[in-house]
Every structure is written in structure tokens, then in C-alpha cells.
N, C-alpha and C positions, 0 to 999 in steps of 0.2 A: 435607571428603570428603561424599560423597553418602551418606545414611544407609541402614541395611539395609531398611527401610520402606521409602523411597523406589525403592530399585532393585528391592524385591518387586512395587511395583508394577507398575514399567515392564517386569518380565518375566511380568506375570499375561499369559493366553489371553484373557479375558475386556475385551472394549470395552465403548463405547457401542452402537459400529456392527454389532458383532459378535452381542450381546445383539438387537439389533433385527432382523439376520438371520433369525434363527429365531421372532421375535414382532413382525413391521414395524410392527403396530397399535398396540404400545404406547409410553405418549409418553416420548419421550428423558428428559425431568426426573426422573421416574419412575425410571428405568433408572439417573442417575447417583445419586440418593438410596439406590438398592439396592447401587450398588459402592462407593460414595466416602461416603455419609451418614453412616456410623458411624465416619471419622474425624476427629480434631480438627480445628477450622476456627479458625483465628484471622488475620482480614481486616486486622490492627494489629501484624502480626509487623514487627519492626524487626530487620533483615539485618543493619545496622552493628552490632548487639550481639554478633552471632555468624559473622563470614563467616568461612568455612574460609580458610585459605591454600592455593595452588596447590600439589601436589604429585603426584608418579608416579602414585599408589595413588589420588586424585582421577581422575586421567585413564583409570585401568584399569576403575574402576566406573561412569565416565561410559559409556564405550564399551561395556560391557556393556549400558547400558539402551537403546542403541537398535539398529536394523536399519539397518545401512550401505551394504549393498548390496558390488561389488567393489571400491570405492576407500574407503583407512582414512584418516579423519577426521585434519587437523592438530592438534596439542597445542593451537592458538589456540582451533580452533574447538571441541576438547572442552571446555577449560578452559570457555567460556562456556557450552558445555552444561551443563556439570557445575554452575556458578552458578545456571543458570537451574532445574535439578532440585530443588536446594532449596529453594526456593520452595514445593513440594511437602508437605513437612513441613507448614507451616502451611496448607495448601489444596490439597489433591488435583485442584481443578479450576480453582486460579491461572490456568491458561494456557489453558482454554477445547478443552481436548482430551485425551482419555483417555490416562492417562500411555504407555501401551505405544505409541502411536502418536505421542508427541512428536517423537522422533529417528527419521529414516528416511532416503531417497535418491531421486533424480529428476533430469530433464533437464529446462535450458530453452529450449525450442527456439525460443523469441520472446520478444523484450523490446522493448515499446514505452516511447520516449521523444519524447512529441509532445504537444500539445493535446489537449483532453479528447475531442474528439470523434473525432479518430485511434485513442483507445483503444476507444471503444465503437463505433465498425465493427469491430473485431476480435471484440470479446461478439456482435455483431450475427450475426456469420456464426456463430461458435459455435453461437448460439441454432439457428440456422438448420437448422445441420448437425447438430442433436441427434438422436437414434432414439426416446428414451424417456423422459428427464428434465432438468431445468434446476434448479439452484437459485441463485438472485442475490440479494446482499444489497448495501446500500448504506447511507449517512448519508442526507445531502439528497437529497429529490427533488420536481423541479418542471417543467411543460412544459419544455423544450428542444430542439435538435437531438439530443442525447443519447438524451431521453425517446422522441422519434419514430424514432428508429432503431432500441430496444429494442420499442417499440409494433410497428412495421413487422416486426422479425424475429419476434416472437410471433405475427401474422396470415400470415406466411409460412411458419411452423413448424407452422401448424395445417393449411393448405393442403397442405404436402407429408405430413403425419401423415394427411391423410384419403385421399391418393391412394396410401398403404401400407395403409390401412386399419388404423391403430393410433392409438391415445391416448396423449398424449404429459403426464407429470404436471411441472410449474412451482409453483415455489413460490419469493415474492419477499417480501424485508424491506427497510423503511427504516424511519427515525426521524422518525415525527409526533409527539413528545410531546401528550398529551392529557390531560383532566382523569383520565378513567378510566384510564391508566397509572398513577398515584398508586397505586391498589387493584389492578392486576395489570400488570406492566410489558410483557408478552405483550399485544397486543388483536389480535386477528380483523378482519380489514378487508375490509367489504362492499361488492359490486360497483356499488353505488350513491354509495361515497365512494370507491373506486379508480379508476371510470370519471368522477369530476368535473371539474371545470376545473383545479384542484389539483395533479391526479394525471394523467391522462389515458392509464392503461393502457386495454386493450380490454377490451370489452362482451363478455361467455359468447357473444351470439350472433356476433359477430365471429371467437372462436377455438373454433367448436364441437368440434373434435377436440384441444383442451387442458383437463387440470383446472388450474385456474389458483386458488392459494389466496395472500391476502397477509395478513402481519402488521405490523405497528406496533410498533419495542420503543424501552423508555425506561424506565430505572430513574430515578426522582425522586430528588434534585433533577438531578445533573450525570451520570450513569450513561448517557451516549450511546452508542448503536450507531454508532458509527464506523467500523467493520470495510466493508470493501469487497472482496468476493471472489464467484468466478462458478464454479458446478462442471455440468458436462456430462458425462452417461451415466459418471458415476465415473470419466473416462477423460482428462478433462483439466481443469485448474482456473485461474483466472486473479487471482491477487493485485494488488488496483488501490491508486491512490490516490486516486482521481478520486471524486466524486459526478456525480448526475445534474441536471445543471443547464448554463446557458449561462456560461460565465465567459472569461476570459483567460487561466485556468492550463496551465503546460506539467506534464504530468501523467508517471507511469510505470508502467508494469503488465508485470509477468512471466507468461507461459504455461507452464505445468508439467504434466508428464506422468510416471508412474511410480506407485511408491508412497506419494508425499508426497501424491497426491491423497488416497489413502484417510483420511490425515490431516486434510486441510482437511474432505472429506466429514465428518468425526465432529465438526468443528468446525460444520460446517454443521447438523446434528442438535440437538447441545447447546445452539447458539443458538436453533433454533427451538422448542424445548424443549416443548413441548406434543404432542399426538398428528399425528399424520401422516395427515389423511384427505384423499386415498388416501395409501398409503404409497409410498415411492420404487422404481420398480421395480427399482432398482438393489442393493436392500437386500442381496442374497444374490449378488452378483457386485463382488468388490474389485475396484480398482484393480490392485492384485498380480496377478491373475488375468487382465487385459486387459479389466477393466471390462464393463458390457454388448457383448454382442455385436451388432454393428451390420455395416451395410454401408459404413461409412468406408473410403474406399480409400488414406486418409493411412497412412504406416508407421507401423510399432507404435514406443513410445519409444526401444526400443534398437537398431531399424534406420533411424532417421531418418539418422545419419551428421555429417560437419561442415557445417555451413551455409555460405554465402555470404559473404563478406568484404564491409564496405559498400563500399568502390569498385566491385564486381563487381555489389551491387544498384544503384548510380547508373547503370551502364552498361545494365542489362537494365532498369531504368525509365526512361531515356532512349530506350534503343530502342523502348520500348512506349508512349512519349511520345503523349496522345492519347485513351488507354484512359477510358471512361468514371467518373467520380469516383462513390463511391458516394455518395448523399446520402440522406436522406428522403422525396424528392419523386423520387427517380429511383436506386431500389435496385439495387446489382451486385452480389453475391453471388457468391463463389469458391468453388472446389472443396476447395481446401486451404490451407496455409498461405504456401507457396510462391509460389502465385497473388496471394494476398492482398497479401506483402510487393512485388513487382511493379507491381500496381497502386498500393498505397499513393505508391511512390516516383515512379509514372508522374505523379503529380498533385503533386509539389513540383519536376517537372522544367520546366524555361522552356519557357513558350508563344512562338511568333512574337512580337521585338521587345519582348520579358522579358527582362530580367538575372535573374542566380541571385538576388541582393538580392530585386529587385522579385517572384521567384515564393515566396520565403522570407514577404514581407512578404502576400502574398495568401494563403496558406495560415493565418499565425499571427490573420489578422483575421476568420475566416470564422466564429466565434461570437461576436467579440467585440462588445459593445454601443455601444463607443467605437472604431472604426476609426481607427488611427493610420499614417501613412507611415512608410517606412524612413530612420532617420537613420547607419544602421551601414556600414562601408565596403564594397565589392563584394564578394561569396562568391568567392574563389578557386579551383582547381581542385583536387579532392578533399578539398571542405570543407564541400560541400551539406549541406544538413540532411537526415537518413536517419532519419525517424520509428520504421520497423521495423527492428528491429535482427536478426540472426541470430545467435543465442547456443548452438545447439545445440553439444554434446557429443558425441564418439564413445562416452561411457561415462557411466552414471550417476553422480552426484556425491554426496556427504553433503549432507543439507538435515536442518532442524529447524525446527518450529513455537515460536515465541518470541511468544507473543500475552498479552492479559491479559483478565479479565471485566472486566463494567461495574460501578462502583461510584457510588451516587447521593450519598452525605452530604457536606454542606459541610466538607469537612478534606482532609487530605492526609496521612491515614494509611494509605492502603492502596497500599504504595509495593512491597511483596514480591510481585513477579510475576514472571514468565518475561522478558515485553519488556525490562522495566528491568534484571533482572540482568544480562541477555547483553547489553545496550548498556554498561553499567559495568564488565563482565568484561572484554570485547573493548578498551574504553579503556584499564584497569586493567594489560592487559597487553601491549598494544602494543607494539613495539619499535622501528619505525620511522613508520610515519604512519598518521595519522587521516584520512578525508573523512566529509565530512556536509553532504548538500544536504537543507534542511527547512523549512518556511514560516516558521517561527518556533524559534527556538532560546532559552528561557530557564528551562528547570528547573533550580532548584538544586541538585540533583544531579548533573546533567549538567555543569554550569559549573566548579563546584569540581572534579570529574573531570578535565578537561580543562586545567585549571590544574596540577593534579598531574601530568599527563601532560606538557605541557609542560616541567615543573621534573626530567623526568626526561630531557630530550633529544630526546623525541618530537614531531616534527613535526604540525603541527594546522592543517589547511583545512577550513572551512568555508562554505556558501554559504547564504545567507536573501535571504528577500523584502524589499523595499523598502518598510517602512510595514505588513507585514501584519496588517490587523486592530488597527492601534496604538489604538485607544480599548477595546477589551474587554480587549489587553493590558495596559492602564494600570491596571485595576479592579484594587486591594490584594488581595495573594495569589497573582496569576495569573500574576508571574514579571517584568512589564515588558518594553517592545517589546525589538527586536531592537537597536535603538541601545544601549538601557540596558543590553542583558546585556553586549553586546560592550564600553563602558566600563567596566563591572565587572569582566569579567574582565582586558582590561588593567591598569585600578588594582591588581587583586591580584598581579600578576606585579612584580619588579622593573625600576624603570625603565630600568638601563644594562645588565640582564642577556642573556641568549643567548635567553631563553626569548619574547623580542618578535621575534627576527629567527626563530623557528621558526612564529609563528603567523600565520597570513594568512586576513583576513576579506573575503569577499565581499559584494556586494549583487547581485542575479540582473538579468541584461538580456537581454533577448532577442535571438534569432538576426539578427533586421534591427536592431537598435537598436545606438546606441554610451554609454547612459546609462541609468541603472536608472530605472523609474517608479513613483512611488509609487502603492500599491495602489488609495488611494483614487481615481484614476483609470479602476480596470478595464480596463487596454489592455494590461498587458503582465504578469505574475504568474507566480509557479513555485509549484508543490504538492506536487513531488516527496520522498518521505521516503526517504531511503538512507544509508546508513554502511558504508564501506570501512575496513576496517583491515589495515594491512602488505599490501595489493592481495593478500590470498586470503581473507578471510572478509567476507561483506557480510549487511547486513539490507536487505531492504526489504519495504515494506509501509503499512500505513493508518497508521502512529504517527509523530507530530509529536513534536518536542522543544521540547514545550511544556509549562506546567502540567496542562493538561487531559486530555493523552493520558498523561502520566507517573502520576497518581493517579487519574482517572475514567474514560474513556472504552472502550468495547472495543476492542481492536483486535487485529487479524491481523497478522503480521509473518512471514515466511519468512528462515531462515539458511541461507547457500549458504555450502559450503566448495569456493571453486575459484578456482586463479589465474587461471584462461582466461576465466571468465562473468566475474569482479570486473573484469579487464582491458579487456572488452569493454563492460561497464556503466559503465566509467570514462572512456573514449575516444570513447563517446557522449554522455554528458554531458556534455563540453566541444565536442563536434561540433555538437550541435544548441540551443546558447547560445552568449552572446558574454560569459558571466560571466567567464571567466578571464582574458581580453584586457582588457574594460574596468572591471569592478566592483568592483576591491580598494578597500578604504576607505582611509583617512588613518589617521595615527595616533592618533587621538582616539576612534578606532571608529564614525569619521561618515563615510559617500562625500560625497565632493567633487568640483567642478569644477575645470577646468585654472585657474579664479580663485579656487578655494580655497570656494566658496558651497556648501551642501549642497543636495541633488536639492529639485526644486519639490516642495512638500506635506509635507516635514521637521516635525514636531510639537515636536521639542525634548525638554528631558528634565524634565517636572513634577514638583512635591514631590506628597508625599501626597494636598494637598488639592486641586490642581489634577487630580491624575489622579483622584479620587473623583469629580470634576463631570465632567470628561469622560469617565468611567467611565459615565456614566447611559446613555450612546448607545452606548457598548461593550457593556455588559450586554445590549440589546436583537440584537445583533449576535451575542453569544456564546448567545443564547437559540435564534436561531437557527440556528447552526451550529455550536455547542458548541466554540470552539477553532479555527475554520474550515475543520471537516469535511475 
């Protein structure tokens, strides 16, 4: 049952962003202290000691705590929301959003399931179409195709702003842990640092019409800024899985519009924490009222209507084959999302004397340091890779932010956060099917929850990346590798019971391959973070199903209540990879080829001593990315 105190918090009229609307120069951190600092705070609360049982009364209380729009939330969604709200008793800021904005609604006009560069192509388009402001947060930042796309977009935005005789405010955040972060987790980054060879953002001289401010956030020791999101003009937001670097990852991004953008904007302010100098122009222009008044010709979020299906997108992309690809060296910005979808699909269309398999291989190799040839079968009709997925709905759907704050101490006590409770609640209350895709799956609370679901007769399917950061995951206390976690789950089940028939574990396989490739080779990996339960409620964002994300990193995740959207997500997941076709692991939890051999690079199941030894190398990887970022 949601407590009366939490219910009151959620029904207050004041939020961090509403207070800053009247006093935009105040530091968000000071507003947080004034609104919520007097409430008791217990970062080590154990929810297992008193987790309320599902009840109609709990659902009714949860319903009153959100602003759901025209669609009534499903019981599964409301129960997960109720369980997430219970975290606010111990810490009102555990979800990194003002309680009245935690439950909301909106639309998802676009979902991207594609290599990292394709995600950032969309972000670069959002940036150049900005009229007054951009807020961009990520974890790891390094010179890369993605970095150059953003840098060029900022330069183009400045040029367009100059033509309009306007200034645009840009706030950027990343995690570059330094000694100073030990004293103040938020460190302002000066131009000399953010224009250096290791960052390469544009200099003030290159963007004369932008007011750019950069902050590095890290809470020592393990409190990583792992969230990845972008908010533009308080009209659109993108929630991403990816960092800013060159890698071989398949990633996922959701573009959202509507009141949910106000929630993500509020999270942005709380994450920034310090004075906003200069203030964001949208401080008094909520997304619920349309955001900033702009010249953008795209339809309002409730007027977009149904989107194109994937087969039509393929037809349109093929008809426009030959459209120039949007690259750092040859930028081609589009006027709206529809044009972006067509341009992106045209890049995946076959060139003369090229097969569909070769086309997919070409695109998947673009930012890969070690390009490889295709090994998979030819791609048949109506199974082409479709990186940009039209997920528009005819009406807004219920949504909630289920996130978590950064936590630095080296322990596993900060578990009572909306992210974790939403995941666990959905799994506890699943009736039919649980689907997960994540780089690593080893968090102890999750593994036991999946075992319990299987014993209830719920089908569990999960996709993980072969060998993702194995040395880092071998460090004692980090949960173990994906292979170790799979074996632990399998051995926890009755050896001849029906539970094993309901469990389906897969290693990620690229759309152009017929076998998983160990992460060590940096050729084909997957960094998607997605949970879908009973095909109706989905959680997408930055949170991995590993120990780091469960107990330490700041994460931002969006929970969506829509069978239509979840269905399109699930379809696109399998369309844009070969995991389902070739990735099923053997009975012992290890992927094996037709001769019974593990994939090349398999590191085995080391004991504590060997794991600690290998973890010396892994610790360096952890410190660079904190759980793969």
C-alpha cells in the first residue's frame, strides 16, 4: 500500500521545475533541499523486510499518484508503479524526479534499435532543430563518430541560431571521474578541458550563438552518472542506452513527447544540481503546454497519428535508395522524424550488386574498430534490418520514470530505488512471459526473482551479450559473468521439472552473423537495456541488469504501458538481430557450436582466487566504464 505521506508528496503542486519556473537562477539542489530535505532519508532501507502485498487498495492509491492522460493504466503497470512509489518513504529523491512527476503519460513516435552512430544521428537532428535549449547527459565520452556528430550539430545549431538572431542554451553532462569529484561530485568543466583531445566539444569561438556549459558528475567511489538522455526545447526527449564513443554495440533509444518530457526535464534539473547560468529558457514553458513556442513544423504529439509499419518503411527507404548518408564528414539534417526514418532506411537498402546481408554487414561495420565479414544466412524478404522503428500511437499512453540516484560507497545496501522495485514488481506479478535484453545479467535479486517466476509457470526469455566485460564481472562482489549467472540460475531449478522448459537464454548475435562473438573481439556486441512483461508493460533506459546498475549508478528508465508499443519493440528486437535464430545456449547455460564447443574467447568458470586475479584487469575496465556504461 502506498503510504499517505507518499500519496501527499505525489499530489503536491510544487516540483523542482515548477519552483525554478518562478526563480530560474536558484540552484536545483537548493530547491530539492527545501522541498524534500526535511523528510527522513534511509539509503540502506531493505524493502524485503516490509514489501506490501498486491491489493486493489494499493492500485487505487497508485492511480491517484499519477497523471495518466486518456488511457487507464493496466493493473500490472499500476502495481509496479505502486511498488516504486514505496521507495519514496525512505528517500523522496530516490527516483531522481519530483514525486508529482514520477507518473505521467506521452507518446513514443520513434524507437531506434541500431548501432550507436545511428542513435546519435537522430540526436544530432534533434539538436540542430532546437530553437532555444538543449540538455544532453551521458556516461562515457570520447572522440568518436558519435562525438563528431554532436559537435557538428552544435556548430550547425549555432549557425541557425545566428540566422534567427537568437541564443541557444546548451547544458551537457558526462562522467569523467577526477580527484576533485571526491570533494564535490559536480565539477564544472572549463572550455580548455572540454575542447581537449580527449573530449573535443566545440570551442566558444566555433559556437558564438550558443551558451554552452559542461559538468562532469561522479560520486566516489562507484556512483557513476550512467544515465543517457537528451531534452530539447522541453518538447521532446530521448532516453538512450548508449555512450559517446566508437564501439560495436547495438543500442536502443526511445524518442518521447508529451507530459512525460516534463518529468525527464525535472530529472535533468535535479541531476545538474548547481545554479543554471544561464537559466534554461523553457523554465516557464512546460511540455504539458507544448514546450517552447518554436517554428518546428512537426505535428504536436497528439496529432501525429499512427506511424508507418516496418514493411512500408523498407519500401520507402528502397524507393529513396541513394539518399546521402548523414555522417560527420558529410552532414545531411532532415526536417522531421519521417524524413529521418526514410533517409536512415535508405542507407540500409542494397547498393548495386549487393545483397541484403552485405548491406547489413556494411552498416554494422561502420564504427567498428575491427570490421568483420558476414557469416549469417542471406536475409529474406520482409526481414530487412529496420533501425528506425515508427512506434507512434493514436493517443498518449501511461508512462512513469523508474530511475535511481548515484550511490558511491562500496557496498550493496542502496537497493530500495524505483528502478529496482519496478523491475522486481513486474517480474513478481508476471502471468505469462518475461523478456529481457541486457549486456550483463547477474544481479542477485534479479536472478532469484526469475527463478521464482519460472517456478510459478511464467516463461522467461533473456538475451545477453557473450563475454561482455567478463574480467570486470569476475571481480568478487560484482555478480559473475553471464555464463556463471546462467549456470547459477539453471542449477537453482529442479533438474527434471517444467521450469527448465520455460527458461530460454540466448547470447546476442548480430544481424549479419550466425554465432555470438565474444566482447573481447569488439566486433559485434549488444548494449540494449529492455524489460517487457506479459507483452504490455516495458521498461527501457540506461539500467543494466548487473550489480553496478542495481546498487550504484545513476540511471534513467522509462516504464511504458502499451501493448502496441511493446509489440513493436519486441518485433524490432528480433528483426534487427539474429539472436533468436542462432543464439540459444546449451543445457549448461553456455552457447556451443554444432560440435559442442563454446564460442571463441569463452573464459570458463574461475574460482574466487582466479576471478580476483583476472579482476585486476577487469577493475581497470570497471573504472573506465563502471559496469559497461
